[in-house]
C-alpha positions in Angstrom: 14.3 -9.9 38.9 14.7 -9.3 35.2 16.6 -6.3 33.8 14.8 -4.2 31.3 16.5 -2.5 28.4 15.2 0.4 26.3 16.0 3.6 24.5 14.4 7.1 24.5 13.4 7.0 20.8 14.5 5.7 17.4 15.3 7.5 14.1 12.3 7.4 11.9 13.7 8.1 8.4 14.7 4.5 7.5 18.1 3.1 6.5 17.4 4.0 2.8 15.4 7.1 3.6 12.1 5.3 3.0 10.0 7.8 4.9 11.4 10.7 2.9 10.6 9.0 -0.3 7.1 8.1 0.9 6.3 11.7 2.1 7.7 13.4 -1.0 5.9 10.9 -3.2 2.7 11.8 -1.4 3.3 15.5 -1.9 3.9 15.1 -5.6 0.8 12.9 -6.0 2.7 9.7 -6.9 1.9 8.1 -3.6 -1.7 7.9 -2.3 -2.7 8.6 1.3 -3.3 4.9 1.9 0.1 4.0 0.4 1.7 6.6 2.7 0.0 5.1 5.7 0.8 1.5 4.8 4.5 2.2 4.0 4.9 4.1 7.3 3.3 1.3 9.2 5.7 -1.2 7.6 8.7 1.1 8.4 7.6 1.3 12.1 7.3 -2.5 12.2 10.8 -2.9 10.7 12.3 -0.5 13.2 10.6 -2.2 16.2 11.9 -5.6 14.9 15.4 -4.2 14.7 15.3 -2.8 18.2 14.0 -6.1 19.5 16.7 -8.0 17.7 19.3 -6.1 19.7 17.7 -7.1 23.0 15.6 -4.1 23.8 12.7 -5.4 26.0 10.6 -2.2 26.0 10.2 -0.3 22.8 9.3 3.5 22.5 6.3 4.2 20.3 4.9 7.6 19.2 8.4 8.8 18.3 7.5 8.3 14.6 6.4 11.3 12.7 5.6 12.2 9.1 7.1 15.6 9.6 7.8 17.0 13.1 7.0 15.8 16.6 6.1 19.3 17.9 3.6 19.6 15.0 2.3 16.2 15.9 1.7 17.2 19.5 0.0 20.5 18.5 -2.2 18.7 16.0 -3.1 16.0 18.5 -4.2 18.7 21.0 -6.3 20.6 18.5 -4.0 23.6 18.2 -4.9 24.1 14.5 -5.2 27.7 13.3 -8.5 28.4 11.5 -6.7 28.9 8.1 -5.8 25.2 8.0 -9.2 23.9 9.1 -10.6 24.5 5.6 -8.0 22.3 3.9 -9.5 18.8 4.2 -11.5 16.4 6.3 -9.1 13.6 6.7 -6.5 15.7 8.5 -3.4 14.6 6.6 -3.5 17.5 4.1 -4.2 20.0 6.9 -1.3 18.5 8.9 1.1 18.9 6.0 -0.3 22.4 5.2 0.8 23.4 8.7 4.2 22.0 8.0 4.9 23.3 4.5 2.0 25.4 3.4 -0.5 24.6 0.6 -1.3 26.4 -2.6 -4.1 24.9 -4.7 -5.8 27.3 -7.1 -8.3 24.6 -8.2 -9.9 24.5 -4.7 -9.1 28.1 -3.8 -6.6 27.5 -1.0 -3.5 29.4 -0.4 -2.0 29.1 3.1 1.5 29.5 4.3 3.2 27.1 6.7 3.6 27.7 10.4 6.8 29.5 11.4 9.9 27.3 11.5 12.4 27.5 14.4 15.5 25.7 15.5 15.0 22.9 18.0 16.9 24.4 20.9 20.6 24.7 19.9 20.6 22.1 17.1 20.4 22.4 13.3 17.0 20.5 13.4 13.8 22.6 13.1 10.3 22.4 14.3 7.1 24.1 13.3 6.0 26.7 15.9 2.4 26.2 17.1 0.2 29.3 17.4 -2.0 29.7 20.5 -4.8 32.3 20.4 -6.6 34.1 23.2 -9.7 32.0 22.7 -7.8 28.8 22.1 -9.7 25.6 22.7 -8.1 22.2 23.1 -9.4 18.8 22.2 -8.0 15.4 21.5 -7.9 15.7 17.7 -5.6 12.7 17.0 -5.0 9.4 18.7 -1.8 8.7 16.8 0.3 7.6 19.8 -2.5 5.3 20.9 -2.8 3.8 17.5 0.9 3.2 17.2 1.0 1.7 20.7 -1.7 -0.8 19.6 0.3 -1.6 16.4 3.3 -2.5 18.5 1.1 -4.6 20.9 -0.4 -6.5 18.0 3.1 -7.4 16.9 3.9 -8.8 20.3 6.1 -6.0 21.7 6.1 -4.5 25.1 5.8 -0.8 24.2 6.1 2.5 26.0 4.3 5.6 24.6 6.4 8.7 24.1 4.7 12.1 24.2 5.9 15.7 24.2 4.7 17.2 27.5 2.2 20.0 27.9 4.7 22.5 29.4 7.2 22.1 26.6 4.4 22.1 23.9 3.2 25.5 25.1 6.6 26.9 25.9 7.7 26.1 22.3 4.5 27.8 20.9 3.9 31.5 20.2 1.0 33.8 20.7 -1.2 33.9 17.6 -1.4 37.2 15.6 -4.0 39.4 17.1 -3.8 37.7 20.5 -2.1 38.8 23.7 -2.0 35.9 26.2 1.2 33.9 26.5 0.8 30.2 25.5 1.8 28.9 29.0 -1.2 30.8 30.4 -3.4 28.2 28.7 -1.8 25.2 30.6 -4.8 24.5 32.8 -7.0 24.2 29.7 -4.6 21.9 27.9 -4.1 19.4 30.7 -7.5 17.7 30.4 -6.4 16.7 26.8 -3.4 14.9 28.3 -5.6 13.3 30.9 -7.9 12.0 28.2 -5.0 10.7 26.2 -3.4 8.9 29.1 -6.7 7.4 29.9 -6.9 5.9 26.4 -3.3 4.6 26.7 -4.1 3.0 30.1 -7.2 1.4 28.6 -5.1 0.0 25.8 -2.6 -1.5 28.2 0.2 1.0 28.6 1.9 0.6 32.0 3.7 3.9 31.9 4.3 6.9 29.6 7.5 8.7 28.7 6.6 12.4 28.8 9.4 14.5 27.4 9.7 18.0 28.9 12.9 19.4 27.4 12.2 23.0 28.3 12.7 22.0 32.0 16.4 21.5 31.3 16.8 25.2 30.5 17.3 28.2 32.9 13.7 28.9 33.8 12.1 32.2 34.8 9.7 32.6 37.7 6.7 31.8 35.6 
């Protein structure tokens, strides 16, 4: 019987703040979207190699983010307010618009970011997803599946990490003009997770780390 060794996640910024430089370069127009993707892929590979060099046998994947893992989860589940859907087709600009806003007079776009809120009792922040009464959910991004396959291709045994549906909705807020509480939409959101887990299983994932940090709080009856 072999002993497995792992961690829950790994810092994504880089020893020399490589991710920060890539993202800020993209925002300023000095780094292309392809350069952002390629640089980020190399950073993930470097981090997996570092973890493996210290004897970890099972590496977390999906813990990488350009901006914020709550925003990633909302984006993946299709929780994208209408004002951001006009931004671009590739998704990258819309994603960053949700995180930091976008003002571009040339194309007639002026949208603020989502609300920012502290991650529990820390000094880190996350962008607060907005859930509307008529909210629909769909698998809009396969980011965690793609990163799982990246790690596989490099020869690593990987474990996908996702923010769970209860925490995603509990950390969200009711969109302006709506009245239903985000958690009331849980039943509609669950099929997206089922679809995602199906893709991960088909890709070879043996199990998934589903983080539900809100379950560590004092919970009300709902």
